[in-house]
mmCIF file of the N, C-alpha and C atoms, coordinates in Angstrom:
data_MODEL
# 
_entry.id   MODEL 
# 
loop_
_atom_site.group_PDB 
_atom_site.id 
_atom_site.type_symbol 
_atom_site.label_atom_id 
_atom_site.label_alt_id 
_atom_site.label_comp_id 
_atom_site.label_asym_id 
_atom_site.label_entity_id 
_atom_site.label_seq_id 
_atom_site.pdbx_PDB_ins_code 
_atom_site.Cartn_x 
_atom_site.Cartn_y 
_atom_site.Cartn_z 
_atom_site.occupancy 
_atom_site.B_iso_or_equiv 
_atom_site.pdbx_formal_charge 
_atom_site.auth_seq_id 
_atom_site.auth_comp_id 
_atom_site.auth_asym_id 
_atom_site.auth_atom_id 
_atom_site.pdbx_PDB_model_num 
ATOM 1   N N  . UNK A 1 1  ? 118.064 86.945  113.171 1.00 0.00 ? 1  UNK A N  1 
ATOM 2   C CA . UNK A 1 1  ? 118.234 87.548  111.879 1.00 0.00 ? 1  UNK A CA 1 
ATOM 3   C C  . UNK A 1 1  ? 119.057 88.834  111.992 1.00 0.00 ? 1  UNK A C  1 
ATOM 4   N N  . UNK A 1 2  ? 118.727 89.695  112.975 1.00 0.00 ? 2  UNK A N  1 
ATOM 5   C CA . UNK A 1 2  ? 119.469 90.943  113.114 1.00 0.00 ? 2  UNK A CA 1 
ATOM 6   C C  . UNK A 1 2  ? 120.910 90.671  113.534 1.00 0.00 ? 2  UNK A C  1 
ATOM 7   N N  . UNK A 1 3  ? 121.107 89.663  114.344 1.00 0.00 ? 3  UNK A N  1 
ATOM 8   C CA . UNK A 1 3  ? 122.461 89.277  114.724 1.00 0.00 ? 3  UNK A CA 1 
ATOM 9   C C  . UNK A 1 3  ? 123.264 88.806  113.522 1.00 0.00 ? 3  UNK A C  1 
ATOM 10  N N  . UNK A 1 4  ? 122.634 88.077  112.638 1.00 0.00 ? 4  UNK A N  1 
ATOM 11  C CA . UNK A 1 4  ? 123.311 87.607  111.424 1.00 0.00 ? 4  UNK A CA 1 
ATOM 12  C C  . UNK A 1 4  ? 123.725 88.791  110.567 1.00 0.00 ? 4  UNK A C  1 
ATOM 13  N N  . UNK A 1 5  ? 122.817 89.765  110.408 1.00 0.00 ? 5  UNK A N  1 
ATOM 14  C CA . UNK A 1 5  ? 123.145 90.953  109.616 1.00 0.00 ? 5  UNK A CA 1 
ATOM 15  C C  . UNK A 1 5  ? 124.289 91.718  110.271 1.00 0.00 ? 5  UNK A C  1 
ATOM 16  N N  . UNK A 1 6  ? 124.224 91.902  111.593 1.00 0.00 ? 6  UNK A N  1 
ATOM 17  C CA . UNK A 1 6  ? 125.252 92.665  112.296 1.00 0.00 ? 6  UNK A CA 1 
ATOM 18  C C  . UNK A 1 6  ? 126.611 91.979  112.207 1.00 0.00 ? 6  UNK A C  1 
ATOM 19  N N  . UNK A 1 7  ? 126.625 90.661  112.281 1.00 0.00 ? 7  UNK A N  1 
ATOM 20  C CA . UNK A 1 7  ? 127.898 89.931  112.193 1.00 0.00 ? 7  UNK A CA 1 
ATOM 21  C C  . UNK A 1 7  ? 128.507 90.011  110.803 1.00 0.00 ? 7  UNK A C  1 
ATOM 22  N N  . UNK A 1 8  ? 127.706 90.203  109.770 1.00 0.00 ? 8  UNK A N  1 
ATOM 23  C CA . UNK A 1 8  ? 128.223 90.242  108.408 1.00 0.00 ? 8  UNK A CA 1 
ATOM 24  C C  . UNK A 1 8  ? 128.563 91.644  107.913 1.00 0.00 ? 8  UNK A C  1 
ATOM 25  N N  . UNK A 1 9  ? 128.357 92.661  108.743 1.00 0.00 ? 9  UNK A N  1 
ATOM 26  C CA . UNK A 1 9  ? 128.789 94.004  108.371 1.00 0.00 ? 9  UNK A CA 1 
ATOM 27  C C  . UNK A 1 9  ? 130.306 94.069  108.484 1.00 0.00 ? 9  UNK A C  1 
ATOM 28  N N  . UNK A 1 10 ? 130.965 94.780  107.567 1.00 0.00 ? 10 UNK A N  1 
ATOM 29  C CA . UNK A 1 10 ? 132.433 94.825  107.601 1.00 0.00 ? 10 UNK A CA 1 
ATOM 30  C C  . UNK A 1 10 ? 132.947 95.827  108.633 1.00 0.00 ? 10 UNK A C  1 
ATOM 31  N N  . UNK A 1 11 ? 134.171 95.632  109.046 1.00 0.00 ? 11 UNK A N  1 
ATOM 32  C CA . UNK A 1 11 ? 134.855 96.613  109.877 1.00 0.00 ? 11 UNK A CA 1 
ATOM 33  C C  . UNK A 1 11 ? 134.826 96.297  111.362 1.00 0.00 ? 11 UNK A C  1 
ATOM 34  N N  . UNK A 1 12 ? 135.438 97.182  112.138 1.00 0.00 ? 12 UNK A N  1 
ATOM 35  C CA . UNK A 1 12 ? 135.452 97.008  113.590 1.00 0.00 ? 12 UNK A CA 1 
ATOM 36  C C  . UNK A 1 12 ? 134.077 97.302  114.199 1.00 0.00 ? 12 UNK A C  1 
ATOM 37  N N  . UNK A 1 13 ? 133.968 97.081  115.493 1.00 0.00 ? 13 UNK A N  1 
ATOM 38  C CA . UNK A 1 13 ? 132.685 97.201  116.174 1.00 0.00 ? 13 UNK A CA 1 
ATOM 39  C C  . UNK A 1 13 ? 132.081 98.595  116.028 1.00 0.00 ? 13 UNK A C  1 
ATOM 40  N N  . UNK A 1 14 ? 132.879 99.637  116.219 1.00 0.00 ? 14 UNK A N  1 
ATOM 41  C CA . UNK A 1 14 ? 132.341 100.995 116.142 1.00 0.00 ? 14 UNK A CA 1 
ATOM 42  C C  . UNK A 1 14 ? 131.795 101.300 114.748 1.00 0.00 ? 14 UNK A C  1 
ATOM 43  N N  . UNK A 1 15 ? 132.464 100.790 113.713 1.00 0.00 ? 15 UNK A N  1 
ATOM 44  C CA . UNK A 1 15 ? 132.012 101.019 112.344 1.00 0.00 ? 15 UNK A CA 1 
ATOM 45  C C  . UNK A 1 15 ? 130.727 100.245 112.057 1.00 0.00 ? 15 UNK A C  1 
ATOM 46  N N  . UNK A 1 16 ? 130.623 99.038  112.604 1.00 0.00 ? 16 UNK A N  1 
ATOM 47  C CA . UNK A 1 16 ? 129.402 98.255  112.420 1.00 0.00 ? 16 UNK A CA 1 
ATOM 48  C C  . UNK A 1 16 ? 128.219 98.914  113.109 1.00 0.00 ? 16 UNK A C  1 
ATOM 49  N N  . UNK A 1 17 ? 128.450 99.511  114.275 1.00 0.00 ? 17 UNK A N  1 
ATOM 50  C CA . UNK A 1 17 ? 127.372 100.206 114.979 1.00 0.00 ? 17 UNK A CA 1 
ATOM 51  C C  . UNK A 1 17 ? 126.912 101.419 114.175 1.00 0.00 ? 17 UNK A C  1 
ATOM 52  N N  . UNK A 1 18 ? 127.863 102.207 113.670 1.00 0.00 ? 18 UNK A N  1 
ATOM 53  C CA . UNK A 1 18 ? 127.518 103.380 112.859 1.00 0.00 ? 18 UNK A CA 1 
ATOM 54  C C  . UNK A 1 18 ? 126.783 102.957 111.598 1.00 0.00 ? 18 UNK A C  1 
ATOM 55  N N  . UNK A 1 19 ? 127.246 101.911 110.944 1.00 0.00 ? 19 UNK A N  1 
ATOM 56  C CA . UNK A 1 19 ? 126.596 101.422 109.725 1.00 0.00 ? 19 UNK A CA 1 
ATOM 57  C C  . UNK A 1 19 ? 125.188 100.920 110.022 1.00 0.00 ? 19 UNK A C  1 
ATOM 58  N N  . UNK A 1 20 ? 125.010 100.201 111.121 1.00 0.00 ? 20 UNK A N  1 
ATOM 59  C CA . UNK A 1 20 ? 123.683 99.703  111.480 1.00 0.00 ? 20 UNK A CA 1 
ATOM 60  C C  . UNK A 1 20 ? 122.734 100.858 111.779 1.00 0.00 ? 20 UNK A C  1 
ATOM 61  N N  . UNK A 1 21 ? 123.207 101.897 112.474 1.00 0.00 ? 21 UNK A N  1 
ATOM 62  C CA . UNK A 1 21 ? 122.364 103.061 112.763 1.00 0.00 ? 21 UNK A CA 1 
ATOM 63  C C  . UNK A 1 21 ? 121.993 103.777 111.474 1.00 0.00 ? 21 UNK A C  1 
ATOM 64  N N  . UNK A 1 22 ? 122.934 103.903 110.549 1.00 0.00 ? 22 UNK A N  1 
ATOM 65  C CA . UNK A 1 22 ? 122.634 104.533 109.265 1.00 0.00 ? 22 UNK A CA 1 
ATOM 66  C C  . UNK A 1 22 ? 121.610 103.727 108.471 1.00 0.00 ? 22 UNK A C  1 
ATOM 67  N N  . UNK A 1 23 ? 121.741 102.406 108.470 1.00 0.00 ? 23 UNK A N  1 
ATOM 68  C CA . UNK A 1 23 ? 120.768 101.564 107.775 1.00 0.00 ? 23 UNK A CA 1 
ATOM 69  C C  . UNK A 1 23 ? 119.376 101.721 108.381 1.00 0.00 ? 23 UNK A C  1 
ATOM 70  N N  . UNK A 1 24 ? 119.300 101.785 109.698 1.00 0.00 ? 24 UNK A N  1 
ATOM 71  C CA . UNK A 1 24 ? 118.012 101.964 110.371 1.00 0.00 ? 24 UNK A CA 1 
ATOM 72  C C  . UNK A 1 24 ? 117.422 103.325 110.019 1.00 0.00 ? 24 UNK A C  1 
ATOM 73  N N  . UNK A 1 25 ? 118.256 104.364 110.017 1.00 0.00 ? 25 UNK A N  1 
ATOM 74  C CA . UNK A 1 25 ? 117.782 105.710 109.676 1.00 0.00 ? 25 UNK A CA 1 
ATOM 75  C C  . UNK A 1 25 ? 117.276 105.770 108.243 1.00 0.00 ? 25 UNK A C  1 
ATOM 76  N N  . UNK A 1 26 ? 117.968 105.124 107.320 1.00 0.00 ? 26 UNK A N  1 
ATOM 77  C CA . UNK A 1 26 ? 117.529 105.104 105.924 1.00 0.00 ? 26 UNK A CA 1 
ATOM 78  C C  . UNK A 1 26 ? 116.216 104.339 105.794 1.00 0.00 ? 26 UNK A C  1 
ATOM 79  N N  . UNK A 1 27 ? 116.076 103.238 106.504 1.00 0.00 ? 27 UNK A N  1 
ATOM 80  C CA . UNK A 1 27 ? 114.836 102.469 106.444 1.00 0.00 ? 27 UNK A CA 1 
ATOM 81  C C  . UNK A 1 27 ? 113.660 103.292 106.972 1.00 0.00 ? 27 UNK A C  1 
ATOM 82  N N  . UNK A 1 28 ? 113.860 104.021 108.070 1.00 0.00 ? 28 UNK A N  1 
ATOM 83  C CA . UNK A 1 28 ? 112.801 104.865 108.622 1.00 0.00 ? 28 UNK A CA 1 
ATOM 84  C C  . UNK A 1 28 ? 112.467 105.992 107.653 1.00 0.00 ? 28 UNK A C  1 
ATOM 85  N N  . UNK A 1 29 ? 113.480 106.593 107.047 1.00 0.00 ? 29 UNK A N  1 
ATOM 86  C CA . UNK A 1 29 ? 113.250 107.665 106.081 1.00 0.00 ? 29 UNK A CA 1 
ATOM 87  C C  . UNK A 1 29 ? 112.440 107.181 104.884 1.00 0.00 ? 29 UNK A C  1 
ATOM 88  N N  . UNK A 1 30 ? 112.784 106.023 104.362 1.00 0.00 ? 30 UNK A N  1 
ATOM 89  C CA . UNK A 1 30 ? 112.047 105.472 103.214 1.00 0.00 ? 30 UNK A CA 1 
ATOM 90  C C  . UNK A 1 30 ? 110.599 105.172 103.602 1.00 0.00 ? 30 UNK A C  1 
ATOM 91  N N  . UNK A 1 31 ? 110.398 104.626 104.793 1.00 0.00 ? 31 UNK A N  1 
ATOM 92  C CA . UNK A 1 31 ? 109.036 104.349 105.239 1.00 0.00 ? 31 UNK A CA 1 
ATOM 93  C C  . UNK A 1 31 ? 108.224 105.631 105.377 1.00 0.00 ? 31 UNK A C  1 
ATOM 94  N N  . UNK A 1 32 ? 108.809 106.666 105.995 1.00 0.00 ? 32 UNK A N  1 
ATOM 95  C CA . UNK A 1 32 ? 108.075 107.908 106.228 1.00 0.00 ? 32 UNK A CA 1 
ATOM 96  C C  . UNK A 1 32 ? 107.825 108.686 104.940 1.00 0.00 ? 32 UNK A C  1 
ATOM 97  N N  . UNK A 1 33 ? 108.722 108.641 103.988 1.00 0.00 ? 33 UNK A N  1 
ATOM 98  C CA . UNK A 1 33 ? 108.596 109.434 102.773 1.00 0.00 ? 33 UNK A CA 1 
ATOM 99  C C  . UNK A 1 33 ? 107.753 108.761 101.691 1.00 0.00 ? 33 UNK A C  1 
ATOM 100 N N  . UNK A 1 34 ? 107.814 107.443 101.596 1.00 0.00 ? 34 UNK A N  1 
ATOM 101 C CA . UNK A 1 34 ? 107.186 106.765 100.474 1.00 0.00 ? 34 UNK A CA 1 
ATOM 102 C C  . UNK A 1 34 ? 106.118 105.748 100.871 1.00 0.00 ? 34 UNK A C  1 
ATOM 103 N N  . UNK A 1 35 ? 106.404 104.893 101.819 1.00 0.00 ? 35 UNK A N  1 
ATOM 104 C CA . UNK A 1 35 ? 105.503 103.773 102.117 1.00 0.00 ? 35 UNK A CA 1 
ATOM 105 C C  . UNK A 1 35 ? 104.272 104.241 102.887 1.00 0.00 ? 35 UNK A C  1 
ATOM 106 N N  . UNK A 1 36 ? 104.451 104.980 103.989 1.00 0.00 ? 36 UNK A N  1 
ATOM 107 C CA . UNK A 1 36 ? 103.308 105.391 104.796 1.00 0.00 ? 36 UNK A CA 1 
ATOM 108 C C  . UNK A 1 36 ? 102.369 106.348 104.066 1.00 0.00 ? 36 UNK A C  1 
ATOM 109 N N  . UNK A 1 37 ? 102.868 107.340 103.299 1.00 0.00 ? 37 UNK A N  1 
ATOM 110 C CA . UNK A 1 37 ? 101.918 108.167 102.533 1.00 0.00 ? 37 UNK A CA 1 
ATOM 111 C C  . UNK A 1 37 ? 101.138 107.351 101.492 1.00 0.00 ? 37 UNK A C  1 
ATOM 112 N N  . UNK A 1 38 ? 101.773 106.380 100.887 1.00 0.00 ? 38 UNK A N  1 
ATOM 113 C CA . UNK A 1 38 ? 101.083 105.544 99.914  1.00 0.00 ? 38 UNK A CA 1 
ATOM 114 C C  . UNK A 1 38 ? 100.011 104.702 100.599 1.00 0.00 ? 38 UNK A C  1 
ATOM 115 N N  . UNK A 1 39 ? 100.307 104.169 101.792 1.00 0.00 ? 39 UNK A N  1 
ATOM 116 C CA . UNK A 1 39 ? 99.344  103.344 102.511 1.00 0.00 ? 39 UNK A CA 1 
ATOM 117 C C  . UNK A 1 39 ? 98.194  104.166 103.083 1.00 0.00 ? 39 UNK A C  1 
ATOM 118 N N  . UNK A 1 40 ? 98.407  105.447 103.339 1.00 0.00 ? 40 UNK A N  1 
ATOM 119 C CA . UNK A 1 40 ? 97.362  106.258 103.964 1.00 0.00 ? 40 UNK A CA 1 
ATOM 120 C C  . UNK A 1 40 ? 96.139  106.411 103.069 1.00 0.00 ? 40 UNK A C  1 
ATOM 121 N N  . UNK A 1 41 ? 96.293  106.278 101.771 1.00 0.00 ? 41 UNK A N  1 
ATOM 122 C CA . UNK A 1 41 ? 95.135  106.386 100.890 1.00 0.00 ? 41 UNK A CA 1 
ATOM 123 C C  . UNK A 1 41 ? 94.177  105.210 101.052 1.00 0.00 ? 41 UNK A C  1 
ATOM 124 N N  . UNK A 1 42 ? 94.639  104.109 101.622 1.00 0.00 ? 42 UNK A N  1 
ATOM 125 C CA . UNK A 1 42 ? 93.798  102.940 101.828 1.00 0.00 ? 42 UNK A CA 1 
ATOM 126 C C  . UNK A 1 42 ? 93.213  102.879 103.235 1.00 0.00 ? 42 UNK A C  1 
ATOM 127 N N  . UNK A 1 43 ? 93.527  103.862 104.087 1.00 0.00 ? 43 UNK A N  1 
ATOM 128 C CA . UNK A 1 43 ? 93.085  103.875 105.468 1.00 0.00 ? 43 UNK A CA 1 
ATOM 129 C C  . UNK A 1 43 ? 91.749  104.611 105.567 1.00 0.00 ? 43 UNK A C  1 
ATOM 130 N N  . UNK A 1 44 ? 90.678  103.917 105.942 1.00 0.00 ? 44 UNK A N  1 
ATOM 131 C CA . UNK A 1 44 ? 89.377  104.585 106.026 1.00 0.00 ? 44 UNK A CA 1 
ATOM 132 C C  . UNK A 1 44 ? 89.268  105.541 107.211 1.00 0.00 ? 44 UNK A C  1 
ATOM 133 N N  . UNK A 1 45 ? 90.200  105.491 108.148 1.00 0.00 ? 45 UNK A N  1 
ATOM 134 C CA . UNK A 1 45 ? 90.135  106.374 109.307 1.00 0.00 ? 45 UNK A CA 1 
ATOM 135 C C  . UNK A 1 45 ? 90.524  107.805 108.960 1.00 0.00 ? 45 UNK A C  1 
ATOM 136 N N  . UNK A 1 46 ? 91.083  108.047 107.782 1.00 0.00 ? 46 UNK A N  1 
ATOM 137 C CA . UNK A 1 46 ? 91.460  109.394 107.371 1.00 0.00 ? 46 UNK A CA 1 
ATOM 138 C C  . UNK A 1 46 ? 90.277  110.192 106.838 1.00 0.00 ? 46 UNK A C  1 
ATOM 139 N N  . UNK A 1 47 ? 89.144  109.566 106.608 1.00 0.00 ? 47 UNK A N  1 
ATOM 140 C CA . UNK A 1 47 ? 87.985  110.256 106.077 1.00 0.00 ? 47 UNK A CA 1 
ATOM 141 C C  . UNK A 1 47 ? 87.190  110.867 107.231 1.00 0.00 ? 47 UNK A C  1 
ATOM 142 N N  . UNK A 1 48 ? 87.423  112.137 107.495 1.00 0.00 ? 48 UNK A N  1 
ATOM 143 C CA . UNK A 1 48 ? 86.706  112.804 108.577 1.00 0.00 ? 48 UNK A CA 1 
ATOM 144 C C  . UNK A 1 48 ? 85.606  113.677 107.998 1.00 0.00 ? 48 UNK A C  1 
ATOM 145 N N  . UNK A 1 49 ? 84.583  113.911 108.794 1.00 0.00 ? 49 UNK A N  1 
ATOM 146 C CA . UNK A 1 49 ? 83.495  114.781 108.368 1.00 0.00 ? 49 UNK A CA 1 
ATOM 147 C C  . UNK A 1 49 ? 83.499  116.084 109.148 1.00 0.00 ? 49 UNK A C  1 
ATOM 148 N N  . UNK A 1 50 ? 84.462  116.278 110.002 1.00 0.00 ? 50 UNK A N  1 
ATOM 149 C CA . UNK A 1 50 ? 84.547  117.515 110.779 1.00 0.00 ? 50 UNK A CA 1 
ATOM 150 C C  . UNK A 1 50 ? 85.019  118.629 109.866 1.00 0.00 ? 50 UNK A C  1 
ATOM 151 N N  . UNK A 1 51 ? 84.335  119.737 109.876 1.00 0.00 ? 51 UNK A N  1 
ATOM 152 C CA . UNK A 1 51 ? 84.721  120.878 109.058 1.00 0.00 ? 51 UNK A CA 1 
ATOM 153 C C  . UNK A 1 51 ? 84.225  120.780 107.630 1.00 0.00 ? 51 UNK A C  1 
ATOM 154 N N  . UNK A 1 52 ? 83.361  119.863 107.337 1.00 0.00 ? 52 UNK A N  1 
ATOM 155 C CA . UNK A 1 52 ? 82.821  119.731 105.992 1.00 0.00 ? 52 UNK A CA 1 
ATOM 156 C C  . UNK A 1 52 ? 81.780  120.792 105.723 1.00 0.00 ? 52 UNK A C  1 
ATOM 157 N N  . UNK A 1 53 ? 81.286  120.833 104.523 1.00 0.00 ? 53 UNK A N  1 
ATOM 158 C CA . UNK A 1 53 ? 80.250  121.794 104.153 1.00 0.00 ? 53 UNK A CA 1 
ATOM 159 C C  . UNK A 1 53 ? 78.890  121.301 104.647 1.00 0.00 ? 53 UNK A C  1 
ATOM 160 N N  . UNK A 1 54 ? 78.455  121.827 105.766 1.00 0.00 ? 54 UNK A N  1 
ATOM 161 C CA . UNK A 1 54 ? 77.178  121.422 106.340 1.00 0.00 ? 54 UNK A CA 1 
ATOM 162 C C  . UNK A 1 54 ? 76.092  122.394 105.874 1.00 0.00 ? 54 UNK A C  1 
ATOM 163 N N  . UNK A 1 55 ? 74.948  121.847 105.542 1.00 0.00 ? 55 UNK A N  1 
ATOM 164 C CA . UNK A 1 55 ? 73.831  122.705 105.122 1.00 0.00 ? 55 UNK A CA 1 
ATOM 165 C C  . UNK A 1 55 ? 72.943  122.945 106.331 1.00 0.00 ? 55 UNK A C  1 
ATOM 166 N N  . UNK A 1 56 ? 72.568  124.206 106.604 1.00 0.00 ? 56 UNK A N  1 
ATOM 167 C CA . UNK A 1 56 ? 71.747  124.494 107.800 1.00 0.00 ? 56 UNK A CA 1 
ATOM 168 C C  . UNK A 1 56 ? 70.301  124.103 107.652 1.00 0.00 ? 56 UNK A C  1 
# 
């Protein structure tokens, strides 16, 4: 699949490499900014009790 995408990018080899790196960087940015924060609300491992209001 990745080979098919790489073969269909326009331009010479150096331009295809730069374009592929940019696409990967944009995909990582979108995941880090939007997808992972949205998914973290469904993760039960984020609920910690350390530092909570403990009654003596």
